N, C-alpha and C positions, 0 to 999 in steps of 0.2 A: 504494500500500500504506500503510495506517495503522499497522499493528503486525504484526511478524513475531516470533513467540516459539517456543521449543522447550525441551524438558526437558534438563537438563544432568546427566550422570552418572546416579546412581540416584535423584535427586530426582523424585518423582512427584506433586508438588503441582500441582493444576489451577487454582489461583487466579492471577489476574493483577491487579496493581495499577497503575493509571495515575494520575499526578500532574501538575499543571500544571508546565510546564517553560519556562525562559527561559535564554537564553545570549547572551554577548557574547564572540566568539572572541578569543583572545590574539594575533591577527595582524591585519594591515591588510586592508581590503576589496580585492578583486581588480579589476583594470581591464585592458581590452584596447581598442584603437582601430584602426579601419580607415580608410584615407584614400581620398578620391574627390572627386567634385564636391560631395558632402555627406559629411562624416565621420560615422562611427557609433561611439559609445562604448558599451562593454559593461561593466556593473557587476554584481558578485556578492560576497556575503560568506557563504559556506557556514556554516550553523549559527547565524547571528545571527537572533534572534527579534523584535527590536523595530524593524527597518528598515521605515519607512513610505514613504520616498521617497529619491531620489538627486538630488544637486546636482552638476552638471558645472562644473568650473572650467577655464578655458582662457586661454592667453596666449602671448606671444612668447618667454618663458623659463620654466624650471621653477620658479623662485623669484618669478615675477611673474604670478600668475594671478588671475582674477576670475570671478564666476559668469557662465555663458553659457547654461545650460539646466537644466531639472529634469524629473523624471518620477516617477510613482508606482512603487513597487517591484512588479515582476511576477514572481512565482515565483522560480526559482533564479537566473536571469540576466535583467537588464533592458537592453534596447538603447535608446539615446537618440541621435537624429540631431542633429547640430550643424553650424554653419558651420565650415569648416576653420580649425584653429588649430595652430600648431607644437607646443604642449604642452598636455596635458589631465590632469586628475585628477578623482576623484569623492569626494564626501562622503556617507556614509550618514546619513540624518536620521530621528529618531523622529517620532511623530505631532504633537509640539509644535514641530518644526523644529529641535531641538537636534542638534548634530553628535555622532554615536556613534563615527565612525571616518573616517579619510581615507586614500585609497590613495596610492601613489607617483605621481609625475608621469611620463607616458610621451609619446612622439611617435607619432601615428597613422601606420600603415604600410599 
């Protein structure tokens, strides 16, 4: 669905105005990670309009992480396979590679 509109109250105006829209949510990107022979990291940031790609950081401690993978942003949620790591977090990147936001660090489960 691209647009869903309806009349409110007694307003019977048939005109619809669409404008360019951009957003950077006031909260961190979301992360989930599943463990296995190959871990999978799931990244999402509902409402963010400038996320071009995701960078996955991984390491032995939540405060000691380094880049381990990246992937282009794909729709609402992006899944990224990685070599197992005890802790992971994701960074949302714009088209120039600048960090827009960073998730919390989590342990794959």
